[in-house]
PLY file of the C-alpha trace (Angstrom):
ply
format ascii 1.0
element vertex 508
property float x
property float y
property float z
element edge 507
property int vertex1
property int vertex2
end_header
62.63 23.22 -23.77
60.25 25.30 -21.72
57.65 24.98 -24.50
57.93 21.18 -24.37
57.57 21.22 -20.60
54.46 23.40 -20.87
52.84 20.94 -23.28
53.80 18.06 -20.99
52.40 19.89 -17.96
49.17 20.56 -19.87
48.87 16.90 -20.80
49.46 15.88 -17.19
46.84 18.35 -16.01
44.26 17.01 -18.47
45.10 13.46 -17.43
44.76 14.40 -13.77
41.40 16.04 -14.42
40.17 13.02 -16.37
41.32 10.72 -13.57
39.58 12.87 -10.97
36.35 12.88 -12.98
36.54 9.12 -13.43
37.23 8.59 -9.72
34.24 10.73 -8.82
32.02 8.82 -11.25
33.09 5.63 -9.51
32.35 7.03 -6.04
28.88 8.50 -6.57
27.88 7.63 -3.03
29.93 10.62 -1.80
27.55 13.02 -3.54
24.60 12.04 -1.37
23.34 13.84 1.74
25.97 16.62 2.07
26.40 18.69 5.24
25.11 21.89 3.66
23.58 23.36 0.54
20.19 23.10 -1.16
20.28 19.29 -0.89
21.66 19.08 2.64
20.64 15.91 4.47
18.77 17.85 7.16
16.21 18.69 4.47
15.56 15.00 3.79
13.61 14.44 7.00
11.74 11.32 5.89
14.86 9.69 4.47
16.81 10.30 7.68
13.95 8.93 9.79
13.96 5.73 7.73
17.72 5.29 8.13
17.63 6.01 11.87
14.85 3.48 12.52
17.21 0.65 11.56
19.35 1.35 14.62
18.88 2.68 18.12
16.77 5.79 17.60
14.43 8.39 19.02
10.80 7.35 18.38
9.42 9.11 15.30
5.90 10.52 15.66
3.49 8.99 13.17
5.93 6.26 12.14
6.94 4.41 15.30
4.25 2.23 16.90
2.80 3.45 20.17
5.09 2.58 23.06
8.16 2.26 20.82
11.30 1.97 22.95
13.62 3.26 20.24
15.10 -0.19 19.66
16.09 -1.08 16.07
13.24 -1.98 13.72
14.02 -5.11 11.71
11.21 -4.47 9.22
11.05 -1.06 7.56
8.98 0.23 4.66
9.65 3.40 2.66
6.20 3.91 1.09
6.89 6.69 -1.32
5.84 8.64 -4.36
7.72 8.42 -7.62
10.95 10.40 -7.95
11.57 10.95 -4.23
14.67 8.73 -4.23
13.27 5.54 -2.72
15.34 3.19 -4.92
18.59 5.08 -5.35
18.72 7.46 -2.39
17.24 5.08 0.18
17.54 1.42 -0.77
20.75 1.46 -2.83
22.42 3.98 -0.53
21.80 2.10 2.73
22.56 -1.32 1.25
25.91 -0.07 -0.08
26.89 1.17 3.38
26.14 -2.25 4.85
28.03 -4.08 2.10
31.17 -1.96 2.46
30.98 -1.12 6.17
32.13 2.39 5.23
29.55 4.48 7.09
29.67 8.28 7.10
30.21 9.91 10.51
26.64 11.19 10.61
25.03 7.80 9.92
22.18 7.27 12.44
21.13 3.72 11.58
22.27 0.11 11.90
25.96 -0.66 11.44
27.55 -3.99 10.53
31.15 -4.37 11.69
31.66 -7.49 9.57
30.98 -8.60 5.98
27.34 -9.41 5.28
25.28 -11.55 2.93
22.49 -9.59 1.24
19.75 -10.14 -1.30
18.13 -7.52 -3.48
14.99 -8.33 -5.45
12.73 -6.71 -8.04
9.71 -7.71 -10.08
11.39 -9.58 -12.96
14.90 -10.63 -13.96
14.95 -7.88 -16.58
13.76 -5.08 -14.28
16.16 -6.24 -11.57
18.99 -5.91 -14.08
17.83 -2.62 -15.60
16.94 -0.88 -12.33
18.54 -2.41 -9.25
21.74 -3.71 -10.84
22.14 -0.41 -12.65
21.66 1.62 -9.45
24.18 -0.47 -7.52
26.82 -1.35 -10.13
26.28 1.12 -12.96
24.99 0.67 -16.50
27.33 -1.99 -17.78
27.99 -3.02 -21.37
30.02 -6.14 -22.08
31.57 -7.13 -25.35
31.40 -10.80 -26.40
34.06 -12.71 -24.51
34.57 -10.02 -21.85
34.39 -11.05 -18.20
31.90 -9.15 -16.02
34.78 -7.25 -14.40
35.79 -5.88 -17.83
32.37 -4.40 -18.54
32.25 -0.76 -19.59
30.46 1.32 -16.96
31.16 -1.05 -14.06
31.49 0.81 -10.78
29.48 3.88 -11.82
26.57 2.91 -9.59
26.25 3.33 -5.84
28.86 0.70 -4.92
32.34 2.25 -5.41
34.35 0.61 -8.19
37.39 -0.04 -6.01
35.29 -2.11 -3.57
33.95 -4.51 -6.24
36.12 -7.63 -6.03
34.50 -9.88 -8.64
31.12 -10.88 -10.06
29.32 -13.89 -11.43
26.97 -13.41 -14.44
23.39 -14.64 -14.44
22.74 -17.42 -16.90
20.31 -16.68 -19.70
19.95 -12.92 -19.05
22.31 -10.75 -21.17
24.45 -8.36 -19.07
22.74 -9.53 -15.88
24.72 -10.30 -12.72
23.79 -12.98 -10.24
26.34 -12.46 -7.44
28.77 -9.68 -6.50
31.50 -9.79 -3.88
32.21 -6.43 -2.26
35.22 -5.47 -0.14
34.32 -4.69 3.48
36.39 -2.28 5.58
36.99 -5.05 8.12
39.06 -6.91 5.54
36.58 -9.56 4.41
34.09 -9.64 1.53
30.34 -9.11 1.57
28.14 -11.11 -0.80
25.29 -9.54 -2.79
22.82 -11.72 -4.72
20.29 -10.37 -7.25
16.88 -12.09 -7.34
13.41 -11.47 -8.77
9.85 -12.25 -7.76
9.24 -14.10 -11.02
11.66 -16.78 -9.82
9.01 -17.79 -7.29
9.15 -18.25 -3.53
11.49 -21.25 -3.91
14.32 -18.89 -4.94
14.06 -17.20 -1.53
14.34 -20.36 0.54
17.43 -21.85 2.12
20.31 -19.95 3.60
20.41 -17.28 6.30
21.09 -13.71 5.25
21.80 -10.41 6.99
19.79 -8.07 4.80
17.12 -8.32 2.12
15.97 -5.33 0.10
12.66 -5.62 -1.76
12.33 -2.84 -4.33
8.74 -2.71 -5.61
6.12 -4.57 -3.65
6.81 -8.30 -3.27
4.21 -11.08 -3.22
3.24 -11.92 0.34
4.85 -15.38 0.31
8.13 -13.97 -1.01
8.11 -11.26 1.65
7.68 -13.75 4.48
10.33 -16.10 3.10
12.80 -13.22 3.03
11.80 -12.28 6.56
12.42 -15.83 7.77
15.89 -15.84 6.19
16.86 -12.74 8.21
15.50 -14.21 11.44
18.20 -16.86 11.39
20.94 -14.28 11.95
19.79 -13.52 15.51
23.21 -14.36 16.92
24.48 -11.27 15.09
21.71 -9.01 16.37
19.15 -9.98 13.73
18.92 -9.20 10.04
17.19 -6.36 8.23
14.21 -6.31 5.88
14.18 -3.15 3.76
11.19 -2.44 1.52
10.79 0.46 -0.92
7.89 0.93 -3.31
5.10 3.15 -4.60
1.76 1.64 -3.44
0.02 1.13 -6.77
-1.60 -2.20 -5.85
-3.75 -0.75 -3.08
-4.21 -2.10 0.41
-2.47 -5.45 0.02
-1.45 -7.67 2.92
2.12 -6.36 2.72
0.88 -2.76 2.94
-1.54 -3.67 5.72
1.34 -5.21 7.69
2.80 -1.72 8.03
-0.19 0.63 7.91
-2.69 -1.28 10.02
-2.19 -0.07 13.59
-2.67 -3.47 15.22
-0.34 -5.22 12.78
2.34 -2.56 13.10
2.26 -2.41 16.89
2.38 -6.20 17.18
5.63 -6.37 15.23
7.06 -2.92 16.02
7.44 -2.28 12.31
8.42 1.06 10.88
6.92 2.85 7.89
7.66 6.21 6.30
5.23 7.71 3.78
7.04 10.23 1.60
5.65 12.44 -1.13
6.98 14.97 -3.57
7.04 17.65 -0.89
9.54 15.55 1.07
12.08 15.58 -1.78
14.06 18.87 -1.95
15.58 17.87 -5.31
12.17 18.24 -7.00
11.27 21.74 -8.13
7.71 23.08 -8.10
7.65 23.10 -11.90
8.74 19.47 -12.04
6.02 18.48 -9.59
3.38 20.38 -11.53
4.52 18.81 -14.80
4.43 15.28 -13.35
1.03 15.84 -11.75
-0.46 16.94 -15.07
0.53 13.61 -16.64
-0.83 11.31 -13.94
-4.17 9.52 -14.27
-6.50 10.74 -11.48
-6.79 7.35 -9.78
-2.99 7.13 -9.37
-2.24 10.69 -8.23
-2.20 10.03 -4.50
-0.03 6.94 -4.86
2.45 8.49 -7.28
2.66 11.92 -5.64
2.09 11.21 -1.93
2.81 7.53 -1.35
-0.82 6.83 -0.41
-2.04 3.34 -1.43
-3.83 3.54 -4.77
-7.19 2.15 -5.74
-5.94 2.29 -9.38
-6.71 -0.22 -12.10
-7.60 -3.75 -11.14
-9.63 -4.69 -8.09
-11.42 -1.72 -6.52
-11.40 -3.39 -3.11
-8.21 -5.53 -3.09
-8.78 -7.09 0.31
-8.60 -10.58 1.68
-12.12 -11.94 2.01
-11.12 -13.62 5.25
-10.75 -10.13 6.77
-14.34 -9.26 5.84
-16.52 -12.32 6.32
-18.04 -13.41 9.63
-20.35 -16.23 10.62
-24.02 -15.18 10.54
-25.54 -14.25 13.90
-28.78 -12.82 15.25
-28.49 -9.06 14.90
-29.31 -7.35 18.23
-32.60 -5.45 18.04
-30.95 -2.38 19.54
-28.60 -1.98 16.54
-29.74 0.54 13.90
-30.53 -1.05 10.55
-31.07 0.13 7.02
-31.10 -1.08 3.43
-30.03 0.31 0.07
-31.53 -0.39 -3.38
-30.20 -0.28 -6.92
-33.08 -0.57 -9.38
-33.49 -1.65 -12.99
-35.41 -4.14 -15.15
-32.43 -6.38 -15.81
-31.39 -6.44 -12.15
-32.82 -5.01 -8.96
-30.60 -5.33 -5.92
-30.65 -4.52 -2.23
-28.38 -5.02 0.76
-29.20 -4.72 4.45
-26.82 -3.46 7.09
-26.73 -3.19 10.87
-24.46 -0.82 12.76
-22.67 -1.77 15.97
-22.32 1.75 17.36
-19.96 0.70 20.16
-17.31 -0.33 17.61
-18.54 1.74 14.64
-18.72 -1.49 12.64
-21.20 -2.02 9.82
-22.42 -5.59 9.25
-23.88 -6.48 5.84
-26.26 -9.24 6.86
-28.69 -9.79 3.95
-28.82 -9.42 0.17
-31.37 -9.46 -2.63
-30.66 -9.70 -6.36
-33.27 -10.52 -8.99
-34.05 -9.61 -12.57
-37.10 -9.69 -14.87
-39.72 -8.97 -12.22
-42.26 -6.27 -11.47
-41.65 -3.71 -8.69
-44.38 -5.37 -6.61
-42.35 -8.58 -6.52
-39.20 -6.78 -5.40
-41.09 -4.71 -2.84
-42.64 -7.81 -1.27
-39.26 -9.44 -0.88
-37.82 -6.31 0.70
-40.75 -5.79 3.10
-40.38 -9.40 4.23
-37.06 -8.51 5.85
-38.71 -5.86 8.03
-41.25 -3.27 6.97
-39.95 -0.86 9.59
-36.40 -0.77 8.17
-35.64 2.54 6.39
-33.91 2.50 3.02
-32.16 4.58 0.41
-32.45 4.12 -3.32
-30.38 4.99 -6.38
-31.25 8.67 -6.97
-31.76 7.89 -10.66
-35.00 6.17 -9.55
-36.51 9.65 -9.11
-36.54 9.99 -12.89
-39.82 9.42 -14.71
-40.65 5.89 -15.76
-41.40 5.35 -19.45
-44.40 3.25 -18.48
-46.87 5.64 -16.91
-44.98 8.77 -15.95
-44.45 7.81 -12.34
-40.97 7.54 -10.91
-39.72 4.19 -9.65
-39.11 5.71 -6.23
-42.76 6.80 -6.00
-43.88 3.33 -7.04
-41.81 1.64 -4.36
-42.96 4.11 -1.72
-46.58 3.35 -2.62
-45.75 -0.35 -2.32
-44.87 0.19 1.34
-41.09 0.84 1.35
-39.59 3.64 3.45
-37.28 5.20 0.89
-35.15 8.31 0.43
-32.71 9.15 -2.37
-29.21 7.83 -1.71
-26.02 9.89 -1.76
-24.39 9.01 -5.09
-20.91 10.57 -4.89
-19.18 7.56 -6.48
-15.53 8.04 -5.53
-16.38 9.39 -2.09
-18.61 6.37 -1.52
-15.95 3.93 -2.69
-13.45 5.61 -0.41
-15.84 5.31 2.57
-16.37 1.59 1.90
-12.64 1.09 1.38
-11.67 2.80 4.63
-14.16 0.68 6.56
-12.75 -2.47 4.96
-9.17 -1.45 5.71
-9.88 -0.62 9.33
-11.96 -3.73 10.00
-15.18 -1.69 10.39
-17.09 -3.44 7.62
-18.04 -7.09 7.97
-20.12 -9.35 5.73
-22.08 -12.46 6.63
-20.42 -15.53 5.19
-23.59 -16.75 3.46
-23.94 -13.70 1.16
-22.59 -15.51 -1.88
-23.83 -13.05 -4.51
-22.28 -10.10 -2.65
-18.93 -11.88 -2.43
-19.08 -12.83 -6.10
-19.58 -9.18 -7.09
-16.74 -8.10 -4.81
-14.36 -10.43 -6.66
-15.36 -8.97 -10.03
-15.57 -5.30 -9.04
-12.68 -3.57 -10.82
-11.40 -0.63 -12.84
-10.08 -0.75 -16.38
-6.59 0.35 -17.38
-7.75 3.99 -17.47
-9.06 3.84 -13.91
-12.73 3.74 -14.90
-15.13 1.52 -12.97
-16.29 -1.41 -15.10
-20.10 -1.23 -14.88
-20.91 -4.92 -14.98
-22.25 -7.11 -12.17
-21.88 -4.28 -9.66
-25.43 -3.78 -8.32
-24.75 -5.04 -4.80
-21.50 -3.06 -4.71
-23.46 0.10 -5.60
-25.93 -0.70 -2.81
-23.09 -1.10 -0.34
-21.72 2.28 -1.34
-25.15 3.92 -0.88
-25.52 2.26 2.52
-22.11 3.38 3.82
-22.96 6.96 2.87
-26.32 6.81 4.67
-25.57 5.43 8.13
-27.22 8.43 9.77
-30.57 7.37 8.24
-30.58 3.97 9.94
-32.84 3.30 12.89
-33.34 0.61 15.50
-36.43 -1.58 15.59
-39.30 0.17 17.39
-39.97 -1.44 20.73
-43.51 -2.36 21.71
-44.81 -0.15 24.50
-45.18 -1.85 27.87
-48.81 -1.70 29.06
-49.32 0.51 32.12
-51.45 -1.12 34.82
-54.06 1.25 36.29
-55.75 0.14 39.51
-59.34 1.19 40.04
-60.59 1.91 43.56
-64.18 2.01 44.76
-65.51 5.52 44.56
-66.38 5.74 48.18
-62.88 4.65 49.30
-61.10 7.43 47.49
-59.57 10.01 49.81
-59.52 12.41 46.84
-63.26 12.85 47.17
0 1
1 2
2 3
3 4
4 5
5 6
6 7
7 8
8 9
9 10
10 11
11 12
12 13
13 14
14 15
15 16
16 17
17 18
18 19
19 20
20 21
21 22
22 23
23 24
24 25
25 26
26 27
27 28
28 29
29 30
30 31
31 32
32 33
33 34
34 35
35 36
36 37
37 38
38 39
39 40
40 41
41 42
42 43
43 44
44 45
45 46
46 47
47 48
48 49
49 50
50 51
51 52
52 53
53 54
54 55
55 56
56 57
57 58
58 59
59 60
60 61
61 62
62 63
63 64
64 65
65 66
66 67
67 68
68 69
69 70
70 71
71 72
72 73
73 74
74 75
75 76
76 77
77 78
78 79
79 80
80 81
81 82
82 83
83 84
84 85
85 86
86 87
87 88
88 89
89 90
90 91
91 92
92 93
93 94
94 95
95 96
96 97
97 98
98 99
99 100
100 101
101 102
102 103
103 104
104 105
105 106
106 107
107 108
108 109
109 110
110 111
111 112
112 113
113 114
114 115
115 116
116 117
117 118
118 119
119 120
120 121
121 122
122 123
123 124
124 125
125 126
126 127
127 128
128 129
129 130
130 131
131 132
132 133
133 134
134 135
135 136
136 137
137 138
138 139
139 140
140 141
141 142
142 143
143 144
144 145
145 146
146 147
147 148
148 149
149 150
150 151
151 152
152 153
153 154
154 155
155 156
156 157
157 158
158 159
159 160
160 161
161 162
162 163
163 164
164 165
165 166
166 167
167 168
168 169
169 170
170 171
171 172
172 173
173 174
174 175
175 176
176 177
177 178
178 179
179 180
180 181
181 182
182 183
183 184
184 185
185 186
186 187
187 188
188 189
189 190
190 191
191 192
192 193
193 194
194 195
195 196
196 197
197 198
198 199
199 200
200 201
201 202
202 203
203 204
204 205
205 206
206 207
207 208
208 209
209 210
210 211
211 212
212 213
213 214
214 215
215 216
216 217
217 218
218 219
219 220
220 221
221 222
222 223
223 224
224 225
225 226
226 227
227 228
228 229
229 230
230 231
231 232
232 233
233 234
234 235
235 236
236 237
237 238
238 239
239 240
240 241
241 242
242 243
243 244
244 245
245 246
246 247
247 248
248 249
249 250
250 251
251 252
252 253
253 254
254 255
255 256
256 257
257 258
258 259
259 260
260 261
261 262
262 263
263 264
264 265
265 266
266 267
267 268
268 269
269 270
270 271
271 272
272 273
273 274
274 275
275 276
276 277
277 278
278 279
279 280
280 281
281 282
282 283
283 284
284 285
285 286
286 287
287 288
288 289
289 290
290 291
291 292
292 293
293 294
294 295
295 296
296 297
297 298
298 299
299 300
300 301
301 302
302 303
303 304
304 305
305 306
306 307
307 308
308 309
309 310
310 311
311 312
312 313
313 314
314 315
315 316
316 317
317 318
318 319
319 320
320 321
321 322
322 323
323 324
324 325
325 326
326 327
327 328
328 329
329 330
330 331
331 332
332 333
333 334
334 335
335 336
336 337
337 338
338 339
339 340
340 341
341 342
342 343
343 344
344 345
345 346
346 347
347 348
348 349
349 350
350 351
351 352
352 353
353 354
354 355
355 356
356 357
357 358
358 359
359 360
360 361
361 362
362 363
363 364
364 365
365 366
366 367
367 368
368 369
369 370
370 371
371 372
372 373
373 374
374 375
375 376
376 377
377 378
378 379
379 380
380 381
381 382
382 383
383 384
384 385
385 386
386 387
387 388
388 389
389 390
390 391
391 392
392 393
393 394
394 395
395 396
396 397
397 398
398 399
399 400
400 401
401 402
402 403
403 404
404 405
405 406
406 407
407 408
408 409
409 410
410 411
411 412
412 413
413 414
414 415
415 416
416 417
417 418
418 419
419 420
420 421
421 422
422 423
423 424
424 425
425 426
426 427
427 428
428 429
429 430
430 431
431 432
432 433
433 434
434 435
435 436
436 437
437 438
438 439
439 440
440 441
441 442
442 443
443 444
444 445
445 446
446 447
447 448
448 449
449 450
450 451
451 452
452 453
453 454
454 455
455 456
456 457
457 458
458 459
459 460
460 461
461 462
462 463
463 464
464 465
465 466
466 467
467 468
468 469
469 470
470 471
471 472
472 473
473 474
474 475
475 476
476 477
477 478
478 479
479 480
480 481
481 482
482 483
483 484
484 485
485 486
486 487
487 488
488 489
489 490
490 491
491 492
492 493
493 494
494 495
495 496
496 497
497 498
498 499
499 500
500 501
501 502
502 503
503 504
504 505
505 506
506 507
């Protein structure tokens, strides 16, 4: 009898252990941000700052706009490297707390004391299912004929299984969910809807919502439509816009909204930039291994959360932020020009520097092929023989014609020239930073310059595509040579000397 009881006790113990393991799998949210240990929440400084900014908070240096009162920020961006927990540990974690209303005692951010309506959106329907749905609901597998609530793996994501009331599948996407109803501690049910950017801006129109979470950077029109939807909940204290992504598309308008000082201060938006060093769960060996596999042009974005210049457009900026109406350049402003030489194309751009605002104005361009150096030199001198210039340092090489270098030839033709600084990536970065900060402007009538800007890009390996880039090269040379510019020499004012009769001079 005792032997039978022992076997029964053993079976009960195994069953209890299995039940405990299953319960823990279905309450993963409890494993995040513990009080102590190697992964204690106090070590996740950037994550905590992001959470706190959603509610009444102490201003965070470097993230809160100047003059921040500590009031809740409705728009928040977690601009982060890969593997720091932006999707699971930030977006999915906070959204789950709002859906359930079950906040931990330490929670520093916004609290909803009622059920909410929330949207979560990713790039495509498939990635929304595979990434966001998986993070929130678990990796689900349904057999033919099964209802969504019978799916294997349901409840093993961030949202606890016992809070999931029911779900509605998404038509046409296998194993995808459209809507989930989640039990709120107040007794009602929160509504969560999965969307994607490929559905277009129309899918984000209509009803008012309490919270929208954009995981991966949204198109600008989708972002603003989501923002408008949260504005309509002002009677409840206003909705939340949560954004989490790695900035691989460069300085887009969405990124500028948060990183540009004027934009951020105007809307009191909050941004956290988090890198690998801000994630205690990443070991030094893991970081070294990941870094060794990253293409150079994506390292800052993927390891530090710094906007990438990666593949695609080298200067992904809105032209409207660059162009200005032509005006008469003040004679007191220093000017200079830069040349890129060759038989197929010889190019030059002219710039003037407003020292008071440290703003460079590109005000003239020249682009011509199949002509002798004397023709190019005449066109350049016509814009001001006194203006100093820099030239592609490759022009110092010997010409195959008569042994003279192109730079020597142009100097003898009357141009004031020095070799340009040709550090390519440093030059691109200098141009880029001026564009981003509004310190580079271009006259509206420089059509060839604008055309090159639109085509200037990197290939899928991050290499600059060397086609139709002569004016862009000139711009790079010019930005690296501002100290060589000079203002137009002023004509000396004649000094009047009065002559006195010799005999009237008291000096005699």
